[in-house]
C-alpha positions in Angstrom: 7.1 1.7 5.3 4.9 4.5 6.6 4.7 6.3 3.2 3.9 3.0 1.4 1.2 2.2 3.9 -0.3 5.7 3.8 -0.5 5.6 0.0 -1.6 2.0 -0.4 -4.5 2.3 2.1 -5.5 5.8 0.8 -4.9 7.2 4.4 -8.0 5.3 5.6 -7.4 4.1 9.2 -10.0 1.2 8.9 -8.4 0.1 5.6 -4.9 0.2 7.2 -6.1 -1.9 10.1 -7.7 -4.5 7.8 -4.7 -4.5 5.5 -2.2 -5.1 8.3 -4.4 -7.8 9.9 -4.7 -9.6 6.6 -1.0 -9.4 5.9 -0.2 -10.7 9.5 -2.4 -13.7 9.0 -0.6 -14.5 5.7 2.8 -14.1 7.4 1.8 -16.5 10.1 0.4 -19.0 7.7 3.5 -19.0 5.4 5.8 -19.3 8.4 7.7 -16.2 7.8 6.1 -14.3 10.6 7.3 -11.0 9.1 5.3 -8.3 7.3 7.4 -7.4 4.3 6.7 -5.1 1.4 6.7 -8.1 -0.9 4.0 -9.7 1.2 2.0 -6.5 1.3 2.0 -6.3 -2.5 0.0 -9.5 -2.8 -2.7 -8.5 -0.2 -5.6 -6.8 -1.9 -6.9 -3.5 -0.4 -10.5 -2.8 0.3 -12.9 -0.7 -1.8 -12.5 2.5 0.3 -8.7 2.3 0.0 -8.9 1.8 -3.7 -11.0 4.9 -4.1 -8.7 7.0 -2.0 -5.4 5.5 -3.1 -5.2 7.6 -6.3 -5.8 10.8 -4.3 -2.9 10.1 -2.0 -0.5 8.6 -4.6 2.8 10.5 -4.8 3.1 12.7 -7.9 5.0 11.1 -10.7 8.0 13.0 -11.8 7.8 14.5 -15.2 10.7 14.4 -17.6 12.2 17.7 -18.5 12.0 18.5 -22.1 15.1 19.2 -24.0 15.3 22.5 -25.8 14.8 22.1 -29.5 
């Protein structure tokens, strides 16, 4: 999940630490005791990560145009 975590936290180490800690707490509370991508999706990221996330987001593939 390294690419996912890198992009979700905007490559901010403090944001990554806070994000993983918050997710771990939820995993303990819900009894799953596992950090999954599904659980990560529901954990909000902090302001700094939100600001940087768009800068580190993978480029979206563009569709090739058909010749006319």
